[in-house]
C-alpha positions in Angstrom: 45.6 43.5 -19.5 42.5 41.4 -20.2 42.9 37.4 -19.8 40.2 37.0 -22.5 41.4 34.7 -25.4 40.4 34.6 -29.0 37.4 31.9 -29.1 38.6 28.4 -30.6 36.2 25.9 -32.3 37.1 22.4 -31.4 37.5 20.1 -34.6 34.9 17.5 -33.4 32.1 20.2 -33.2 28.9 18.7 -35.2 28.9 21.6 -37.7 29.6 21.8 -41.4 32.0 24.3 -43.0 29.5 27.1 -43.5 28.1 26.8 -40.0 31.8 26.8 -38.6 32.6 29.9 -40.6 29.3 31.8 -39.2 29.9 30.7 -35.7 33.5 31.6 -35.9 32.7 35.0 -37.1 29.9 35.5 -34.3 32.4 34.4 -31.7 35.1 36.7 -32.9 32.6 39.6 -32.9 31.5 38.7 -29.4 35.2 38.5 -28.1 35.7 42.1 -29.6 32.7 43.4 -27.8 33.9 41.7 -24.6 37.2 43.6 -25.0 35.6 46.8 -25.6 33.4 46.6 -22.5 36.4 45.3 -20.1 39.1 47.5 -21.3 37.4 50.4 -22.7 39.0 50.1 -26.0 37.4 51.0 -29.4 36.3 48.4 -31.8 39.0 49.5 -34.1 41.7 49.0 -31.3 40.2 45.5 -30.6 41.8 43.9 -33.7 39.9 41.0 -35.4 41.5 37.7 -35.6 43.5 37.0 -38.7 41.6 34.8 -41.3 42.3 32.8 -44.4 39.3 32.4 -46.3 39.0 29.3 -48.6 36.1 29.0 -51.0 35.1 25.5 -52.1 32.7 25.3 -55.1 31.0 22.1 -56.2 29.1 20.9 -59.2 27.1 18.0 -58.2 24.5 15.7 -59.8 24.1 12.8 -57.2 25.6 14.4 -54.0 29.1 12.9 -54.3 31.0 16.2 -55.2 29.0 18.2 -52.4 30.0 15.6 -49.9 33.6 15.7 -50.9 33.6 19.5 -50.7 32.0 19.5 -47.2 34.5 17.0 -46.0 37.5 19.0 -47.3 35.8 22.3 -45.6 35.6 20.2 -42.3 39.5 19.7 -42.3 40.4 23.2 -43.5 40.3 24.7 -40.1 43.3 22.4 -39.0 45.5 24.6 -41.6 44.2 27.9 -40.3 41.7 28.1 -43.2 38.1 29.5 -43.0 36.3 27.5 -45.5 33.0 28.2 -47.3 31.4 25.5 -49.3 29.1 27.1 -52.1 26.9 25.5 -54.8 28.0 26.6 -58.1 24.7 27.9 -58.8 24.8 30.1 -55.7 27.9 32.2 -56.7 28.1 34.9 -59.5 31.1 35.0 -61.9 32.1 38.4 -60.4 32.1 37.0 -56.9 34.1 34.1 -57.9 36.8 36.3 -59.6 37.6 37.8 -56.3 38.4 34.6 -54.6 42.0 34.1 -53.8 42.0 30.6 -52.6 39.6 28.4 -54.6 39.0 24.6 -54.7 36.8 23.2 -57.4 35.0 19.8 -56.9 32.9 18.6 -59.7 31.3 15.5 -61.3 30.8 14.9 -65.0 27.3 14.2 -66.0 26.0 12.1 -68.6 28.1 12.1 -71.9 30.7 14.7 -70.8 28.2 17.3 -69.5 28.4 19.8 -66.6 26.2 19.0 -63.7 22.9 20.9 -63.8 23.9 23.2 -60.9 27.1 24.1 -62.8 25.8 24.8 -66.1 25.1 28.5 -65.6 28.3 29.5 -63.9 30.3 27.5 -66.5 28.5 29.3 -69.2 29.5 32.7 -67.7 33.1 31.9 -67.2 33.3 30.8 -70.8 32.3 34.1 -72.2 34.9 36.1 -74.1 34.6 39.0 -71.6 35.1 36.7 -68.5 37.2 38.5 -66.0 40.9 37.6 -65.2 41.5 35.2 -62.2 45.3 36.4 -61.9 45.0 36.6 -58.0 43.3 33.3 -57.6 45.3 30.1 -56.3 43.4 26.9 -57.3 43.1 23.1 -57.7 40.3 20.9 -59.2 39.1 17.4 -58.0 37.0 15.8 -60.7 34.6 12.8 -60.1 33.7 10.6 -63.1 33.5 7.1 -64.3 35.9 5.6 -66.7 33.2 3.6 -68.5 32.2 6.8 -70.1 34.0 8.2 -73.0 34.4 11.7 -71.6 35.8 10.7 -68.5 36.0 13.6 -65.9 35.5 16.0 -68.7 33.7 18.7 -66.6 36.7 18.9 -64.1 39.3 18.9 -67.0 37.5 21.9 -68.6 37.3 24.0 -65.3 40.9 23.2 -64.7 41.9 24.3 -68.2 39.6 27.5 -68.1 40.9 28.9 -64.8 44.4 28.3 -66.0 43.5 30.1 -69.3 42.1 33.1 -67.3 45.2 33.5 -65.3 44.7 31.5 -62.1 47.7 29.6 -60.5 47.3 26.0 -60.2 48.8 24.8 -56.9 48.3 21.1 -57.0 47.7 19.0 -60.2 43.9 18.0 -60.9 43.0 14.6 -59.7 40.5 12.6 -61.8 38.6 10.2 -59.8 36.9 7.0 -61.0 33.7 5.6 -59.1 35.9 4.4 -56.3 36.7 8.0 -55.4 37.1 8.1 -51.7 40.7 7.5 -51.4 41.9 9.6 -54.1 39.5 12.4 -52.9 41.2 12.1 -49.3 44.7 12.1 -50.6 43.9 15.3 -52.8 42.5 17.1 -49.8 45.5 16.1 -47.7 47.7 17.6 -50.3 45.9 20.6 -51.4 44.9 22.1 -48.0 48.3 22.7 -46.4 49.7 24.1 -49.8 46.9 26.4 -50.3 47.0 27.7 -46.9 50.4 29.1 -47.6 49.1 31.2 -50.5 47.1 34.2 -50.7 46.7 37.2 -48.2 45.4 37.1 -44.5 42.4 39.3 -43.9 41.0 40.6 -40.6 37.5 39.9 -41.2 35.4 37.8 -43.6 31.7 38.1 -44.6 29.9 35.2 -42.8 27.9 32.8 -44.8 24.4 32.9 -43.8 23.1 29.7 -42.6 19.9 28.7 -44.4 18.0 27.2 -41.5 18.7 23.9 -39.9 21.2 21.8 -41.7 20.6 17.9 -41.8 23.2 16.2 -39.7 26.0 14.3 -41.9 25.0 10.5 -42.0 27.3 8.1 -40.7 26.6 5.6 -43.4 28.6 5.7 -46.7 29.6 3.2 -49.5 32.2 1.9 -47.2 30.0 1.9 -44.1 26.5 1.2 -45.5 23.3 0.9 -43.8 21.8 -2.4 -43.6 18.1 -1.9 -44.4 15.7 -4.7 -44.1 13.4 -5.5 -47.3 9.9 -5.4 -45.9 7.9 -5.2 -49.2 8.4 -6.4 -52.8 5.7 -6.2 -55.3 5.3 -6.1 -59.2 3.7 -3.0 -60.4 3.4 -3.9 -64.1 0.8 -6.5 -65.0 0.8 -9.9 -66.8 1.3 -9.2 -70.5 3.6 -6.2 -70.1 6.8 -5.9 -72.1 8.4 -4.5 -68.9 8.8 -5.5 -65.4 8.6 -2.8 -62.8 8.9 -3.5 -59.0 8.0 -1.5 -55.8 10.3 -2.1 -52.8 10.1 -0.8 -49.2 12.9 -0.9 -46.8 12.8 -0.4 -42.9 15.3 2.1 -41.7 15.3 0.3 -38.3 16.9 1.9 -35.4 19.5 3.8 -37.8 18.1 7.3 -37.3 18.4 7.9 -40.9 16.2 10.5 -42.7 15.8 11.7 -45.9 13.9 14.3 -48.1 11.6 13.9 -51.1 13.8 14.0 -54.1 16.7 12.2 -52.5 18.2 9.0 -53.9 19.2 5.8 -52.3 22.3 4.1 -53.3 21.9 0.3 -53.4 25.0 -1.8 -53.2 24.1 -5.1 -55.0 25.5 -8.6 -55.1 26.4 -10.2 -58.5 23.9 -12.6 -59.9 24.7 -16.2 -58.7 24.5 -17.4 -62.2 26.9 -14.9 -63.5 29.4 -15.8 -60.8 29.0 -19.3 -61.7 29.7 -18.8 -65.3 32.8 -16.8 -64.6 34.2 -19.4 -62.1 33.8 -22.0 -64.7 35.5 -20.0 -67.3 38.5 -19.9 -64.8 38.2 -23.4 -63.9 37.8 -22.3 -60.3 35.6 -23.6 -57.4 35.2 -20.2 -55.7 37.0 -21.4 -52.6 40.6 -20.1 -53.6 41.8 -17.4 -51.5 43.0 -14.4 -53.4 44.7 -11.2 -52.1 42.3 -8.1 -52.8 42.8 -4.7 -51.4 45.1 -5.8 -48.5 42.9 -8.6 -47.4 42.7 -12.5 -48.3 39.3 -13.1 -49.5 37.7 -16.2 -51.3 37.3 -15.8 -55.0 33.5 -16.6 -54.7 33.2 -13.5 -52.4 35.4 -11.4 -54.7 33.3 -12.1 -57.7 30.1 -12.0 -55.8 30.4 -8.7 -53.8 33.7 -6.8 -54.6 34.2 -6.3 -58.4 32.1 -5.5 -61.3 31.9 -8.6 -63.5 29.1 -7.8 -65.8 30.1 -4.5 -67.4 33.7 -4.9 -69.0 36.1 -2.1 -67.9 37.9 0.0 -70.6 41.2 -1.5 -69.2 40.0 -5.1 -69.6 38.8 -4.3 -73.3 42.2 -2.8 -74.2 44.1 -5.7 -72.6 41.7 -8.2 -74.3 42.7 -6.6 -77.7 46.5 -7.1 -77.0 46.2 -10.5 -75.5 43.7 -12.0 -78.2 45.9 -10.6 -81.0 42.6 -10.0 -82.9 43.3 -7.4 -85.6 39.6 -6.3 -85.7 39.1 -5.8 -81.9 42.5 -3.8 -81.9 41.4 -1.8 -84.7 38.0 -0.9 -82.9 39.8 -0.3 -79.7 42.2 2.2 -81.3 39.7 3.5 -83.6 36.3 5.4 -83.6 34.7 5.2 -80.1 31.2 4.9 -81.7 32.3 1.8 -83.8 33.6 0.1 -80.6 30.5 1.0 -78.8 28.5 -0.6 -81.4 30.5 -3.8 -81.3 30.1 -4.0 -77.5 26.5 -3.2 -77.4 24.7 -6.0 -75.3 27.9 -7.8 -74.5 29.2 -8.5 -70.9 32.6 -9.7 -69.8 31.7 -13.3 -70.2 30.6 -12.7 -73.7 33.9 -11.2 -74.6 36.0 -13.9 -72.8 34.0 -16.4 -74.7 34.5 -14.6 -78.2 38.2 -14.4 -77.6 39.3 -17.4 -75.8 42.8 -17.0 -77.1 43.3 -14.2 -74.7 44.5 -15.9 -71.5 44.2 -14.3 -68.1 45.1 -15.5 -64.7 42.5 -14.9 -62.0 44.6 -12.2 -60.3 45.2 -10.6 -63.6 41.5 -10.5 -64.4 40.6 -9.1 -61.0 43.2 -6.2 -61.5 41.4 -5.4 -64.7 38.0 -5.0 -63.1 36.3 -2.0 -61.4 34.9 -2.1 -57.9 31.2 -3.1 -57.8 29.6 0.2 -57.9 26.3 1.1 -55.9 23.2 2.0 -58.2 21.4 5.2 -57.3 17.7 5.1 -57.4 15.2 8.2 -56.8 13.3 7.6 -53.8 9.5 7.1 -54.3 8.2 8.0 -50.9 8.0 10.7 -48.4 9.2 9.7 -44.8 6.4 12.0 -43.5 4.0 9.4 -44.9 5.9 6.3 -44.2 7.5 6.6 -41.0 11.0 5.0 -40.8 10.7 3.6 -44.4 12.1 4.4 -47.9 10.6 3.1 -51.1 12.1 2.5 -54.5 10.5 2.1 -58.0 12.6 0.0 -60.2 12.4 -1.3 -63.7 14.2 -4.6 -64.4 17.0 -4.8 -67.1 16.7 -8.3 -68.9 17.5 -9.2 -72.6 18.8 -12.2 -74.5 22.0 -11.7 -76.6 24.7 -14.0 -77.8 22.8 -17.0 -76.8 22.8 -16.0 -73.2 20.3 -14.4 -70.9 21.5 -10.9 -69.6 20.3 -9.4 -66.4 20.7 -6.0 -64.7 23.1 -6.1 -61.8 21.0 -4.4 -59.2 17.5 -4.5 -60.6 17.4 -8.3 -60.8 19.4 -8.6 -57.5 16.5 -7.1 -55.9 13.7 -8.9 -57.6 15.3 -12.3 -58.1 17.7 -12.8 -55.1 16.7 -10.5 -52.3 14.0 -12.1 -50.1 11.6 -10.3 -47.6 13.4 -9.9 -44.3 17.0 -9.8 -46.0 19.2 -6.9 -45.1 20.3 -4.8 -48.2 23.3 -2.6 -48.0 22.5 1.1 -48.9 23.1 4.8 -48.2 21.4 7.9 -48.9 22.3 10.5 -51.5 20.9 14.0 -50.8 19.6 16.1 -53.8 19.1 19.6 -52.6 18.1 20.8 -56.1 15.5 18.3 -56.9 13.2 18.9 -54.0 9.5 20.0 -53.4 9.3 24.0 -53.4 9.7 25.6 -50.1 6.8 27.9 -51.1 3.6 25.7 -50.3 1.7 27.6 -52.6 3.8 27.4 -55.7 2.5 25.1 -58.5 4.4 22.0 -59.5 4.5 20.5 -63.1 6.0 16.9 -62.9 7.2 15.0 -66.0 7.9 11.6 -65.4 7.3 8.6 -67.7 7.9 5.0 -66.6 10.0 4.7 -63.5 10.5 8.4 -63.8 7.2 8.9 -61.6 9.2 7.7 -58.5 10.2 11.0 -57.1 6.9 12.4 -58.0 5.1 9.8 -56.0 7.2 11.3 -52.9 6.4 14.8 -54.0 2.8 14.4 -53.8 3.0 12.4 -50.7 5.0 15.1 -49.2 2.5 17.9 -50.2 -0.2 15.8 -48.7 1.6 15.4 -45.4 2.4 19.1 -45.0 -0.9 20.4 -46.2 0.7 22.3 -49.1 -1.9 24.3 -51.2 0.1 24.6 -54.4 -1.6 22.9 -57.4 0.0 19.9 -58.8 0.2 18.7 -62.4 1.5 15.2 -63.1 2.4 14.1 -66.8 2.8 10.4 -66.8 3.1 7.8 -69.6 4.5 4.5 -70.7 3.7 1.8 -73.3 0.3 0.3 -72.6 -2.3 1.6 -70.1 -3.7 -1.8 -69.2 -0.3 -3.3 -68.1 1.9 -0.3 -67.4 0.1 2.1 -65.7 2.0 1.8 -62.4 0.4 3.2 -59.1 -2.8 3.7 -61.0 -5.0 3.5 -57.8 -2.8 5.7 -56.0 -2.8 8.3 -58.9 -6.5 8.3 -59.5 -7.1 8.5 -55.7 -4.9 11.6 -55.6 -6.5 13.0 -58.5 -10.2 12.4 -57.1 -9.0 14.0 -53.7 -7.8 17.2 -55.5 -4.0 16.6 -54.6 -3.4 16.1 -58.3 -5.1 19.2 -60.1 -4.3 18.1 -63.4 -3.3 14.6 -64.7 -2.2 14.0 -68.4 -1.5 10.5 -69.5 0.6 9.3 -72.6 0.6 5.6 -73.4 2.5 5.4 -76.5 1.4 2.0 -77.8 -2.3 2.3 -77.0 -3.1 3.6 -80.4 -1.4 3.4 -84.0 0.3 7.0 -83.7 2.7 6.9 -80.7 2.0 9.6 -78.2 4.6 10.6 -75.7 4.9 13.0 -72.4 6.1 15.9 -74.6 3.2 15.6 -77.0 0.8 16.1 -73.9 2.8 19.1 -73.0 2.3 20.6 -76.3 -1.3 20.0 -76.5 -1.7 21.9 -73.3 1.1 24.3 -73.8 -1.0 27.6 -73.0 -2.0 26.4 -69.7 1.7 25.1 -69.0 3.1 28.4 -69.8 0.5 30.0 -67.7 1.5 27.9 -64.6 5.1 28.9 -65.2 4.3 32.5 -65.2 2.5 32.3 -61.9 5.7 30.9 -60.3 5.3 27.2 -61.1 8.2 24.9 -61.0 8.9 22.3 -63.7 10.5 19.1 -63.0 11.7 16.0 -65.3 12.6 12.6 -64.1 13.7 9.8 -66.3 15.5 8.8 -69.4 18.3 11.4 -70.2 19.3 10.3 -73.7 15.9 10.8 -75.5 13.0 11.8 -73.1 14.6 14.7 -71.2 15.9 16.1 -74.4 12.7 15.8 -76.2 10.8 17.3 -73.2 13.3 20.3 -73.1 12.7 20.8 -76.8 8.9 21.0 -76.2 9.3 23.3 -73.3 11.1 25.7 -75.4 8.6 25.5 -78.2 5.8 26.2 -75.7 7.6 29.3 -74.3 8.2 30.7 -77.8 4.6 30.2 -78.8 2.7 31.1 -75.8 5.2 33.7 -74.4 5.4 35.3 -77.8 9.3 34.9 -77.7 12.1 34.4 -80.1 14.2 31.2 -79.8 16.9 33.3 -78.1 14.4 34.8 -75.6 13.0 31.1 -74.8 16.5 30.1 -74.1 17.1 33.1 -71.6 13.5 32.1 -70.1 14.5 28.5 -69.4 18.1 29.7 -68.1 16.2 31.9 -65.7 13.9 29.0 -64.6 17.1 27.0 -64.0 18.9 29.8 -62.1 15.9 30.2 -59.8 15.8 26.3 -59.5 12.3 26.1 -60.9 13.4 23.9 -63.8 15.4 20.9 -62.4 16.0 17.4 -63.7 16.7 14.0 -62.2 17.8 12.1 -65.3 19.8 9.2 -65.9 
């Protein structure tokens, strides 16, 4: 009898879930061949090891859901599960309906929308003829932000739809706020041993094909951020501009961190000194007071500066303010139409509300319990590491306005412009964005629509194509308010155009003439050429404002496809859906 043992993969091997599954299948097959060779048995006689497949699908806009899914897959082997982590864009509904063990991890994008990579699968599963999931055991983890009205709506909808199609929920859905890590870990710890007891055991599983080398998982996270040195800070907008836009460069030092063009950098800010001082004054505190916070004893100054969100009021604080103030109008707004409450809150920060309702008394500890953790701010990276070795660049517009007799300042934008000095260490960590990336085909044309700071990732894309010698044509559509003051990166862009790197450049400065012109107007002017680029395999990218610009650009795109593709509105919708499925129409909007 052979002494050969079934191969075992140690838990600490530096592979992700898909790689482990592939390697496990490979070693199992090798084990079978060795048995055949040593004992003369047939392949049928050498039984394959028992396998419990687990499929984890994710819908992710900024990378958090993908990270959680991969971490769950890494732990799954401890429970005898063979996990596959699958982008929602990369699995068909027919394939999904065959899955016995299913975990869904999804964020909610914008005002209750599905992430871009989840939309097609969600549309398919919502069809009336969607297949039944009666053999599926599942659970859902939903990531969101309670400051939004439709908190975790995408996850809620997935949970309800799977149940309606006959799937069996094994662990109740968990809805996570921005401070999601602990809840996600608890969900994973509960769901994996439970789902391991469900479903059948198979003798083999189709190995997941590894798509080339996978980037090693970073050791830097929100809880363990990279300390990146600020080495350059300069204003991009000129004197007289109605905006303030800055360019920042950070050194990655000896961290070993790398990134791809299209990724984002999460910056962990420090609350503005003046804001902290105003809040301390309202509580008649010095800041030296020691307060318990998350199991530690910290100074109040530190908590207000670095731990909690003191500018944007949480929903819990607003609701409690209405109760404690006894203000009938505020109570009516809190319990009434969301739009009316949002109109009232527009432009107001936490201090504005405390001043408006002084009768609502809070102790410091009570106030802190009603705040949210100070969240990192994600910014599209505006550099290629191939052009700027060991550096990462950001392009950020400042938020400033005057309201309620006070100056208001964006938390992170003005932290970097006003407080961070050259040589300071800034806490940050990378957020991969595998969808928003330079085409792998170096000959594919790129159409990039990025007004204002939306140009950031396209500066990175162009630098990447220059560094790699990609031959594909590049078309940049950029705009802002005034050309004299707001044409950021003008010299770089004009040099790229002169060299031929930018094959076509269209500019839209809305306030240079009486009738405002926007990027979507430039698209429509050159619609025939834009459609021709799409027809020859072009990629269409949008970066910038989600509320207005991105919607107007998509509307213009549909009009162009209808007109120059001789299509009906429904056919244009299908054309765009196909582009999205092929990852040739992608957005980085906020």
